[in-house]
C-alpha positions in Angstrom: 22.6 -23.4 12.6 20.7 -24.5 9.5 21.1 -22.0 6.5 18.3 -21.7 3.9 19.2 -23.7 0.8 18.0 -23.6 -2.8 18.9 -21.4 -5.7 16.1 -18.9 -7.0 17.6 -19.5 -10.7 17.1 -22.4 -13.0 20.3 -24.4 -13.8 22.3 -23.9 -17.0 22.1 -26.2 -19.8 24.9 -28.7 -20.6 25.3 -27.0 -24.0 25.6 -23.6 -22.6 28.4 -24.6 -20.2 30.2 -26.3 -22.8 29.9 -23.2 -25.0 31.4 -21.1 -22.3 34.4 -23.4 -21.7 35.2 -23.4 -25.4 35.2 -19.6 -25.3 37.4 -19.6 -22.4 39.8 -21.9 -24.1 39.9 -20.1 -27.2 40.9 -16.8 -25.3 43.9 -18.6 -23.8 44.9 -20.9 -26.6 45.0 -18.5 -29.6 48.9 -18.4 -29.7 48.5 -22.0 -31.2 48.0 -20.2 -34.4 51.6 -18.6 -34.0 53.0 -22.1 -33.2 51.4 -23.8 -36.2 52.7 -21.0 -38.5 56.1 -21.4 -37.1 56.1 -25.0 -37.7 54.8 -24.5 -41.3 57.6 -21.9 -42.0 60.2 -24.1 -40.4 60.9 -21.2 -38.0 62.2 -22.1 -34.6 61.9 -18.5 -33.3 58.2 -18.4 -34.3 57.6 -21.8 -32.5 59.3 -20.5 -29.3 57.5 -17.2 -29.4 54.3 -19.0 -29.8 54.9 -21.3 -26.7 55.7 -18.1 -24.7 52.6 -16.3 -25.7 50.6 -19.6 -25.0 52.1 -19.7 -21.3 51.5 -15.9 -20.8 48.0 -16.1 -22.2 46.9 -19.1 -20.2 48.2 -17.6 -17.1 46.5 -14.2 -17.6 43.4 -15.6 -18.6 43.2 -18.1 -15.8 44.0 -15.5 -13.2 41.3 -13.3 -14.6 38.7 -15.9 -14.7 39.6 -16.9 -11.3 39.0 -13.4 -9.9 35.8 -13.0 -11.9 34.4 -16.3 -10.6 35.2 -15.5 -7.1 33.9 -12.0 -7.0 31.3 -11.7 -9.9 30.3 -15.4 -10.4 31.3 -15.9 -14.0 34.2 -16.2 -16.2 34.7 -14.2 -19.6 33.0 -17.1 -21.6 30.2 -17.6 -19.1 29.5 -13.9 -19.2 29.2 -14.0 -22.9 26.9 -17.0 -22.7 24.8 -15.7 -19.9 25.3 -18.1 -17.1 26.9 -17.6 -13.6 28.6 -19.8 -10.9 26.9 -19.1 -7.5 26.9 -20.5 -4.1 24.4 -23.4 -3.8 22.8 -21.9 -0.6 23.1 -18.2 -0.7 23.1 -17.3 -4.4 26.2 -15.2 -4.0 29.7 -15.7 -5.8 31.6 -18.5 -4.2 34.7 -16.7 -3.2 38.5 -17.0 -4.0 39.1 -20.4 -2.1 36.2 -22.3 -3.5 36.7 -20.9 -6.9 40.2 -22.3 -7.0 39.2 -25.7 -5.8 36.5 -25.8 -8.4 38.8 -24.8 -11.3 41.5 -27.2 -10.0 39.2 -30.2 -10.1 38.0 -29.3 -13.6 41.6 -29.0 -14.7 42.5 -32.5 -13.4 39.4 -34.0 -15.2 40.5 -32.2 -18.4 43.9 -34.0 -18.4 42.0 -37.0 -20.0 39.0 -36.6 -22.4 37.5 -39.6 -20.4 37.3 -37.4 -17.4 35.5 -34.6 -19.0 33.0 -37.0 -20.7 32.2 -38.7 -17.4 31.8 -35.3 -15.8 29.4 -34.2 -18.5 27.4 -37.4 -17.7 27.2 -36.4 -14.1 26.1 -33.0 -14.9 23.3 -34.2 -17.2 22.1 -36.7 -14.6 22.0 -34.3 -11.6 18.8 -32.6 -10.5 20.7 -29.4 -10.1 23.2 -29.9 -13.0 26.1 -30.1 -10.7 29.4 -31.8 -11.9 32.2 -33.1 -9.6 34.0 -29.9 -9.8 30.7 -28.0 -8.8 30.3 -30.3 -5.7 33.9 -29.7 -4.7 33.3 -25.9 -4.7 29.6 -26.2 -3.4 28.4 -24.3 -6.4 25.7 -24.4 -9.1 25.7 -23.1 -12.6 22.6 -21.1 -13.4 20.7 -18.9 -15.9 19.7 -15.7 -14.1 18.1 -14.2 -17.3 15.6 -16.9 -17.4 14.0 -16.1 -14.1 14.7 -13.1 -12.1 13.7 -12.8 -8.4 11.4 -10.1 -7.2 13.3 -6.8 -6.8 11.1 -5.2 -4.2 9.5 -6.6 -1.1 5.5 -6.9 -1.3 5.5 -6.0 2.3 6.2 -2.3 1.5 2.4 -1.6 0.6 1.1 1.8 -0.2 0.2 3.9 3.0 -3.6 3.5 4.2 -5.5 6.5 3.1 -8.8 5.6 5.1 -12.4 4.9 3.7 -13.8 7.3 1.1 -15.8 10.0 2.6 -19.7 9.7 2.2 -21.2 13.0 1.3 -23.9 14.2 3.7 -27.5 14.3 2.4 -28.6 17.9 1.9 -30.8 19.4 4.6 -34.4 20.0 3.8 -35.1 23.7 4.1 -38.4 25.5 4.4 -38.2 27.4 1.3 -38.3 24.6 -1.2 -38.2 25.5 -4.9 -41.3 24.8 -7.0 -41.0 21.3 -8.5 -41.1 20.7 -12.1 -44.3 18.6 -12.3 -47.4 18.5 -10.4 -47.0 15.0 -9.2 -43.9 16.1 -7.3 -45.6 19.1 -5.6 -45.6 19.4 -1.8 -48.9 18.7 0.0 -51.2 21.7 0.4 -52.0 20.8 4.0 -50.4 19.2 7.1 -50.9 15.5 7.3 -53.5 14.4 9.7 -50.9 12.3 11.7 -48.8 15.3 12.5 -48.7 16.5 16.1 -50.9 19.5 16.8 -48.2 21.4 18.6 -46.1 21.3 15.6 -48.3 22.4 13.0 -46.9 25.5 11.3 -48.9 28.8 11.3 -48.8 29.4 7.6 -49.6 26.4 5.2 -48.9 26.2 1.6 -51.7 27.4 -0.6 -53.0 25.4 -3.6 -51.1 26.3 -6.8 -53.2 28.3 -9.2 -51.9 27.9 -12.7 -53.9 31.0 -13.8 -52.0 33.3 -11.4 -49.2 35.3 -12.7 -45.7 35.0 -11.3 -46.1 38.3 -9.5 -49.5 37.4 -7.7 -48.7 33.7 -7.1 -48.7 32.8 -3.5 -45.3 31.7 -2.2 -44.9 28.0 -1.4 -43.9 27.2 2.1 -42.5 23.6 2.6 -43.7 21.3 5.3 -41.2 20.1 7.7 -40.5 16.5 8.1 -42.2 15.8 11.5 -40.6 12.2 11.8 -37.0 13.5 11.5 -37.8 16.3 14.0 -39.1 14.0 16.6 -36.0 11.6 16.1 -33.3 14.3 16.0 -30.0 12.4 17.2 -28.0 13.6 20.2 -24.8 15.3 19.6 -22.0 12.7 18.8 -19.3 12.4 21.5 -15.8 13.5 20.5 -13.8 10.5 19.1 -11.5 8.8 21.5 -7.6 9.0 20.7 -6.6 6.0 18.6 -4.4 3.5 20.5 -0.8 3.3 19.4 0.0 -0.3 18.5 2.9 -1.8 20.4 5.3 -3.4 17.8 7.5 -6.3 19.0 11.2 -5.7 18.2 12.7 -8.6 16.5 16.1 -10.1 17.2 19.0 -10.2 14.6 21.0 -13.5 14.9 24.1 -14.2 12.8 24.8 -17.8 11.2 27.3 -18.4 13.9 24.6 -18.1 16.8 25.7 -14.3 17.9 23.0 -11.8 18.2 23.8 -8.5 16.7 23.8 -5.5 19.1 20.6 -3.5 19.6 20.8 0.0 18.2 18.9 2.4 15.8 21.4 1.7 12.9 24.0 -1.0 12.5 26.5 -0.8 9.7 27.9 -4.1 8.7 31.0 -5.2 6.5 34.3 -6.5 6.6 35.7 -3.3 8.1 32.7 -0.9 8.1 32.8 2.8 8.2 29.9 3.8 10.4 29.9 7.5 10.3 28.6 7.9 13.9 26.6 4.8 13.9 27.3 1.4 15.4 29.8 -0.5 13.2 29.7 -4.2 13.3 32.7 -6.0 11.6 31.9 -9.6 10.3 34.1 -12.4 9.7 34.7 -13.0 5.9 36.6 -16.2 5.1 35.2 -16.1 1.6 36.2 -12.6 0.9 32.7 -11.9 -0.4 31.8 -8.9 1.8 32.6 -5.4 0.9 34.4 -3.1 3.5 31.2 -1.2 4.2 28.4 -3.8 2.9 25.0 -3.1 4.5 23.1 -1.2 7.1 20.3 -2.5 9.4 18.0 0.3 10.6 15.1 0.1 13.1 12.5 2.7 12.5 10.1 2.3 15.5 8.0 -0.2 13.4 10.4 -2.9 12.3 13.9 -3.5 10.9 15.0 -2.5 7.3 18.1 -3.4 5.5 19.8 -1.2 3.1 22.6 -2.1 0.5 25.5 0.4 0.8 26.4 -0.1 -2.8 28.3 -3.3 -2.1 30.1 -5.5 -4.7 28.1 -8.6 -4.2 24.8 -7.1 -3.2 22.3 -7.8 -0.6 19.3 -10.3 -0.7 16.4 -11.4 1.5 15.2 -14.9 1.5 11.5 -15.1 2.5 10.1 -18.4 2.3 10.8 -19.5 -1.3 11.3 -16.2 -2.6 14.4 -14.1 -2.9 14.2 -10.4 -2.7 17.0 -8.3 -4.0 17.7 -5.0 -2.1 18.2 -2.0 -4.5 21.4 -0.1 -3.4 20.5 3.0 -1.2 16.8 1.9 -0.9 15.7 0.3 2.5 13.8 -3.1 2.3 11.5 -3.9 5.1 12.0 -7.0 7.1 9.6 -9.4 8.8 10.0 -12.3 11.2 11.4 -15.5 9.4 13.5 -13.4 7.0 17.1 -14.3 6.2 19.4 -11.5 5.2 22.1 -12.7 2.8 25.3 -10.8 2.9 28.2 -12.5 0.9 28.4 -15.8 2.7 27.2 -14.6 6.0 23.5 -14.7 7.0 21.4 -12.8 9.4 18.2 -14.3 10.7 15.4 -12.2 11.8 13.7 -13.7 14.9 10.6 -12.6 16.7 
């Protein structure tokens, strides 16, 4: 099965990688100061103590950087510089085995200065800035702070609120208030075109400006005969809206196995399902948490939720990578790839 490839982050510069390696070397080789001091003081004890400190320091820093690269995607020096070592396909840490192979190849290249210089030329000439040791570990060194992928899916749009209500025009009553100007006054007689049967018994009298308000004749409005003749029939009650039928997508693992059907699937190395369906996954790279993620079907589609895993959950949608926030469901659509450590789940229609 083909796995989506391509890192969402830009590659790190050669200068940044060299700076990170120098910082890691300084952390493990500081006992050289003790050795040089012992040689200067002609003290055999200081020289021996310096060599012992150098051995212990190199071992501790090497093991620490190995674990950090395998599980976090960076060494101490890379963390300080702001670069990460990630899988060239999934964008997650490369795991213990590949981190060991990558560091072993780099150590062999470091036996001679010529090997390191040649590897630097290879990095500088590679489109993805990969050296020989990166190729051995199938890894890329990137700068995540230069381009962060979208954190939330654009598919989770705001709920539809319907069209804005259109206000009904006010009805025309018979007792129309007196207009402000004579030009807007209602007519003093019924139009000649009005049907004889619809003529009102009392018509509006001409307004006499000399009359006082107490003696002025009331103004009776004239009905709109056209509207009376064309009065619409009562509207029929609206038919109930049809409920859309949503096709349920199929979830397929990278090894071709289809995930079981259920309202909530809990995935991980040895997941705790709490009454739901637990789906343990093979984890050769040790990149999955014990309880890593959950897949839930809500009646409209599938959603993935990061259950506060160590390496996180991401969704590759076309050329975009969406990072799932822990505890917040992320909606899935057909064609998505769910990235769980080094395992992938494809959403098929």
